[in-house]
VEXDREN-2710 file (C-alpha; in Angstrom, 1 decimal):
% VEXDREN-2710
k/r/px/py/pz
1/UNK/94.7/27.8/48.8
2/UNK/92.6/30.7/47.5
3/UNK/94.0/30.3/44.1
4/UNK/93.1/26.6/44.0
5/UNK/89.5/27.5/45.1
6/UNK/89.2/30.2/42.4
7/UNK/90.5/27.8/39.8
8/UNK/88.0/25.1/40.8
9/UNK/85.1/27.6/40.7
10/UNK/86.2/28.8/37.3
11/UNK/86.5/25.3/36.0
12/UNK/83.0/24.4/37.4
13/UNK/81.5/27.5/35.7
14/UNK/83.2/26.6/32.4
15/UNK/82.0/23.0/32.5
16/UNK/78.5/24.2/33.4
17/UNK/78.4/26.7/30.5
18/UNK/79.7/24.1/28.1
19/UNK/77.0/21.5/29.1
20/UNK/74.2/24.2/28.9
21/UNK/75.4/25.2/25.4
22/UNK/75.5/21.6/24.3
23/UNK/72.1/20.8/25.6
24/UNK/70.5/23.9/24.0
25/UNK/71.8/22.9/20.6
26/UNK/70.3/19.4/20.9
27/UNK/66.8/20.7/21.9
28/UNK/64.4/21.4/19.0
29/UNK/62.7/24.7/19.0
30/UNK/59.5/25.1/21.0
31/UNK/56.6/26.5/19.0
32/UNK/53.2/27.9/19.9
33/UNK/50.5/27.7/17.3
34/UNK/47.2/29.4/17.5
35/UNK/44.3/27.6/15.9
36/UNK/40.7/28.4/14.9
37/UNK/38.6/25.4/15.8
38/UNK/35.3/24.3/14.1
39/UNK/33.2/21.7/15.8
40/UNK/33.5/22.6/19.5
41/UNK/29.9/23.0/20.6
42/UNK/29.7/22.0/24.3
43/UNK/31.7/22.7/27.5
44/UNK/33.2/19.2/27.3
45/UNK/34.8/19.9/23.9
46/UNK/37.8/22.0/25.1
47/UNK/38.4/19.4/27.8
48/UNK/38.5/16.6/25.3
49/UNK/40.7/18.7/23.0
50/UNK/43.2/19.3/25.8
51/UNK/43.2/15.7/26.9
52/UNK/43.9/14.4/23.4
53/UNK/46.7/16.9/22.7
54/UNK/48.4/16.4/26.1
55/UNK/48.7/12.6/25.3
56/UNK/50.9/13.4/22.3
57/UNK/54.6/13.2/22.6
58/UNK/56.2/16.7/22.3
59/UNK/53.1/18.7/23.4
60/UNK/54.0/20.8/26.4
61/UNK/50.7/22.7/27.1
62/UNK/47.3/23.4/25.5
63/UNK/44.7/26.1/25.9
64/UNK/41.3/25.7/24.3
65/UNK/38.4/28.1/24.4
66/UNK/34.8/27.4/23.6
67/UNK/34.0/31.1/23.8
68/UNK/35.9/32.1/20.7
69/UNK/36.5/28.6/19.2
70/UNK/40.3/28.9/19.4
71/UNK/43.2/27.0/20.8
72/UNK/46.9/27.4/21.5
73/UNK/49.3/24.5/21.4
74/UNK/52.9/24.6/22.7
75/UNK/55.0/21.8/21.3
76/UNK/58.5/20.7/20.4
77/UNK/58.8/20.9/16.7
78/UNK/61.4/18.2/16.5
79/UNK/59.0/15.7/18.1
80/UNK/55.7/16.5/16.4
81/UNK/54.3/18.8/13.8
82/UNK/51.2/20.9/13.8
83/UNK/49.7/19.1/10.7
84/UNK/49.9/15.8/12.5
85/UNK/48.1/17.3/15.5
86/UNK/45.5/18.8/13.3
87/UNK/44.8/15.5/11.6
88/UNK/44.5/13.8/14.9
89/UNK/41.9/16.3/16.1
90/UNK/39.9/15.8/12.9
91/UNK/40.1/12.0/13.1
92/UNK/39.5/11.5/16.8
93/UNK/37.2/14.4/17.7
94/UNK/35.9/15.7/14.4
95/UNK/37.4/19.2/15.0
96/UNK/38.5/21.0/11.8
97/UNK/41.3/23.5/12.6
98/UNK/43.2/26.2/10.7
99/UNK/46.4/27.8/11.9
100/UNK/45.9/31.5/12.7
101/UNK/48.5/34.0/11.5
END
């Protein structure tokens, strides 16, 4: 009886590991880009920045700061790219951005 239990536990672990390995191979890498932002002039600007970015498929989280005119965007690189997000910020809000290295 103990042997059957041990075999079942080992099989469950093996299946779980296999599923995790498979799903991690299918997930695109998550990236975090730091941006310099021109055009944010009021306390509402970072709020609008965050709202616009969070509506985009593949964006996980956003931080925007009026104090130093910077932003960080965490996104799934397989779903969206930073240049698309930058163009959207320019078109929708008038913010010019450059990636900081």
